[in-house]
N, C-alpha and C positions, 0 to 999 in steps of 0.2 A: 583453486587451479588443481591445487593437487591431489583433489582426490576426481577431477573431471566431474566436476555437478552443476546442470544449467541451474541459470537464473533468470527468471524472466519477471518483469515489473508492469502494473496497471495503476495509473495512478492519477488522484482525480485532482484534489487540493496543493498537490506538488506540480501539476503542471509541465512534467518534465524534465526536475530541480533533478529526481534522485535516479531518473534515469542519467542525467550529466554526470552527479557526480562518479556517480558508476563505470562511465565509459573516459572519465576523467585520465582514469589508472591505462597505462601502455599494458598491453597482451588484454584486454577487456573483451575482447571479441571470444577468448577462451570460454568463457561464461554466458554473455551476456548477448543474444542475437536478435531479441523481441521483444521490445517494450511498445507500450501503449500509454497514450495517454484519451483516457476517458473520463474528461471534464464531466460532460452531459447525460441525463438519465438514458435518452437513448443509446447514445455508444456504449454505456454497460449493459444493456441490455442488449446489446446487435454482438456485441464485441466479445464479453463476456457472460451473457444468459444467464444476468443479472432479472429474477421474474417480476413482470409489472406489478406482481402482489404485493415485493417486499417492499417496491420503490415506493407503491400508496400505503401500506399499511406501518413502516419504519421508516422509511428517508433515504434517501441518498446516504447520506452522514448516521448511519446505524451499525451495528456489532451484524445485525443480519446483511445486510449489501457486502461489507467488508467481507463477510464470510464467504458469502457466493460471488464475489467477484476473483478472488485467490483461488476458492474450487473451481472457478470456470475455467480462469487463465491458466491451470496447470492442464486441468482435463482437453482445454484445446490447442494447448503447445506441447502437451507433453514433457514438462520441462521436472527437475526434479525440485526447485524451488520455486514457489513464486509470493511475491512481495505487492501489497495492494493497501494504496492512502486513500483514503476518504477523510475529508472534513470541510471546515471553515478556517477558511486565512484572515478575514475578515479586512478591512475594520468591520465593513457592512456584512448584512446575511446570516448575521447571528438571532435565537430567540435564547427567553430567557431557559426554556431546558437544552440548547443544544447553542451555549453562546460562541460566540468567535473565538477560536485558540480549541475548539474540540474535533480532536483526531482520533479515527479509527486505523489503526495501522491491524494487516492481516497478512499471516506468513503459511501459508503451504509447504511444510518437508515435511519426508516418512511417511506420509497418508494421516497426517493429519493437520489438521487446520486452528491456531491460534490465533487470537483476536486482543489486542490491547487498545482499551481504551487510554487517552491521555486527554488532559485539561489545560493547555496553557497559557498564558496570560495576554488578557485580550489588549496589554497596553503595547504588545510588541507590534511594531509595523510590520504590511505583509511579506516585504522583502523577507525581515526575517523570521518571521511566521511561518514559511515556507522552508526556511531553509532548519529550524527545529525540529516542523517536523519529519524531514530526512532524516535530521539526526535520531529521532525516535523509531526511526523505521531500520535504520543501520544497525542501534544498538540491540532490537528486537530481533533480527536477522541472526547478529551474532550471538546472541546469548539460546536464541533456539539451539543451534546449530552448534555452537561447543556444550550445551547440555550433551546434544547426542554423543558427540564423535566423542567426548570427554567424562562423560557421568558423572558432570559436578554438581 
């Protein structure tokens, strides 16, 4: 808020929880005005511009998809910071290569996109998994902007 930065979010596996957590703060309309739940591949393509090729080759739960989500969101909305989540909250839907608890967090900021992969315990229930995914997203954003502004 101090720097007048605008933040936008596109969520898949967190289903709006990240947006909810940010808008729980009074005055949040100063920095967030347009957030999206892009739960399906179709929504990722139509709203964020994720390519069919990326979805087919790497899947929705991938570094490549997360990167395209963040870059597409930033391009579409002109925001300063774009944050995207894509993962498997479980308990079903996981595979050996991508088990429940896998999440990719992508943050576009200052012309660069950072994607981080986290692997949480698949024993967490779905509600707690989604909450922990949002924790990882918030931690990632905070780390990136702190490093930029304070050169840690």
